[in-house]
C-alpha positions as CSV (number, residue, x, y, z in Angstrom):
1,Q,-99.6,-29.7,-80.3
2,V,-100.1,-26.5,-82.3
3,T,-103.5,-25.3,-82.7
4,F,-105.0,-22.5,-84.9
5,V,-108.1,-20.6,-83.5
6,E,-109.7,-18.5,-86.0
7,S,-112.3,-16.1,-85.2
8,G,-114.3,-12.8,-86.5
9,G,-116.0,-14.2,-89.3
10,G,-119.8,-13.7,-89.8
11,L,-122.5,-12.5,-92.1
12,V,-121.8,-9.1,-94.0
13,Q,-123.6,-7.3,-96.7
14,P,-121.6,-6.5,-99.5
15,G,-119.1,-3.2,-99.2
16,G,-118.9,-4.1,-95.5
17,S,-115.7,-5.2,-93.4
18,L,-114.4,-7.7,-91.1
19,K,-111.6,-8.2,-89.0
20,L,-110.1,-11.9,-88.6
21,S,-108.1,-13.1,-85.8
22,C,-106.1,-16.1,-85.2
23,A,-104.8,-17.4,-81.8
24,T,-101.9,-19.8,-82.2
25,N,-101.7,-22.2,-79.1
26,N,-98.4,-24.0,-78.7
27,L,-96.6,-22.5,-81.5
28,M,-93.2,-21.7,-80.1
29,Y,-91.2,-19.1,-81.8
30,F,-94.1,-17.7,-83.6
31,S,-92.2,-14.6,-84.3
32,A,-89.9,-16.6,-86.4
33,Y,-92.5,-17.9,-88.9
34,N,-93.8,-16.7,-92.0
35,M,-97.6,-16.9,-91.4
36,A,-100.6,-16.7,-93.6
37,W,-104.4,-16.5,-94.2
38,Y,-106.1,-19.0,-96.8
39,R,-109.4,-19.8,-97.6
40,R,-111.7,-22.3,-99.1
41,A,-115.0,-21.5,-100.9
42,S,-117.5,-24.2,-101.0
43,G,-116.6,-26.7,-103.7
44,E,-113.4,-25.2,-104.2
45,Q,-109.7,-26.0,-102.9
46,R,-107.8,-24.0,-100.2
47,E,-106.3,-20.9,-101.5
48,L,-103.7,-18.6,-100.3
49,V,-105.1,-14.8,-99.6
50,A,-102.2,-13.3,-98.0
51,E,-98.9,-13.8,-96.0
52,I,-96.6,-12.0,-93.9
53,S,-93.0,-12.2,-92.8
54,P,-91.6,-12.2,-89.2
55,D,-90.9,-8.7,-89.2
56,G,-94.2,-7.7,-90.6
57,R,-93.7,-7.3,-94.3
58,P,-97.0,-8.4,-96.1
59,N,-97.6,-10.0,-99.3
60,V,-101.5,-10.0,-100.6
61,Q,-102.6,-11.9,-103.3
62,D,-103.3,-9.9,-106.3
63,A,-106.9,-11.0,-106.4
64,V,-107.6,-9.4,-103.1
65,K,-105.2,-6.6,-103.2
66,G,-106.5,-3.2,-101.9
67,R,-109.0,-5.1,-99.8
68,F,-107.1,-7.6,-97.8
69,A,-104.7,-6.3,-95.1
70,I,-102.6,-8.8,-93.1
71,S,-100.9,-8.0,-89.8
72,R,-99.4,-9.6,-86.7
73,D,-98.7,-9.3,-83.1
74,N,-95.6,-11.1,-82.2
75,A,-96.1,-10.7,-78.6
76,K,-99.7,-11.9,-78.5
77,R,-98.9,-14.6,-81.0
78,Q,-101.9,-13.4,-82.9
79,L,-102.7,-13.1,-86.7
80,Y,-105.0,-10.8,-88.2
81,L,-106.9,-10.1,-91.4
82,Q,-108.5,-7.0,-92.0
83,I,-111.1,-7.3,-94.8
84,D,-112.7,-4.2,-96.4
85,N,-115.3,-3.9,-99.3
86,L,-116.3,-7.4,-99.0
87,R,-117.6,-9.0,-102.1
88,P,-119.9,-12.1,-102.5
89,E,-117.0,-13.9,-104.0
90,D,-115.2,-13.5,-100.7
91,T,-117.6,-16.1,-99.2
92,A,-115.6,-18.7,-97.7
93,V,-114.1,-20.3,-94.5
94,Y,-110.8,-18.6,-93.5
95,Y,-107.9,-20.4,-91.9
96,C,-104.6,-19.1,-90.8
97,N,-101.2,-21.4,-90.7
98,L,-97.7,-21.1,-91.5
99,A,-97.0,-20.0,-95.0
100,G,-95.4,-22.3,-97.6
101,L,-95.3,-26.0,-97.8
102,G,-94.9,-26.7,-94.1
103,T,-98.5,-26.0,-93.0
104,L,-99.5,-27.5,-89.7
105,D,-102.7,-29.0,-88.7
106,W,-105.8,-27.0,-89.7
107,G,-107.9,-25.1,-87.4
108,Q,-111.8,-25.1,-87.9
109,G,-111.6,-21.6,-89.6
110,T,-113.8,-19.0,-89.5
111,R,-116.8,-18.6,-92.0
112,V,-117.3,-15.4,-93.8
113,T,-120.5,-14.9,-96.0
114,V,-121.3,-11.9,-97.9
115,S,-124.9,-11.5,-98.9
116,S,-127.4,-8.9,-99.1
């Protein structure tokens, strides 16, 4: 069974930075998949924030472009999300998964709270 284990979240002040990591367990051929980061704010639906192609081409949603950067390490089967200049509206639980419609079971996510 494929599992995603997200980490790196925490409480940070506005303007701060975090780097989120996602370990993919039992995801064979990780390097062949488009991967993505999503987030869900309290009371909201989960939304896509960034995705990345197998060869590392990023596609970051306009709402967070310039502050979010997605990357991957195919050898380690890990996905990353660098978040800079955090804003209170970035407060959410962040998840990784396959990009597109074929998402797999969701992990627990990692909570990011932006507050002074």
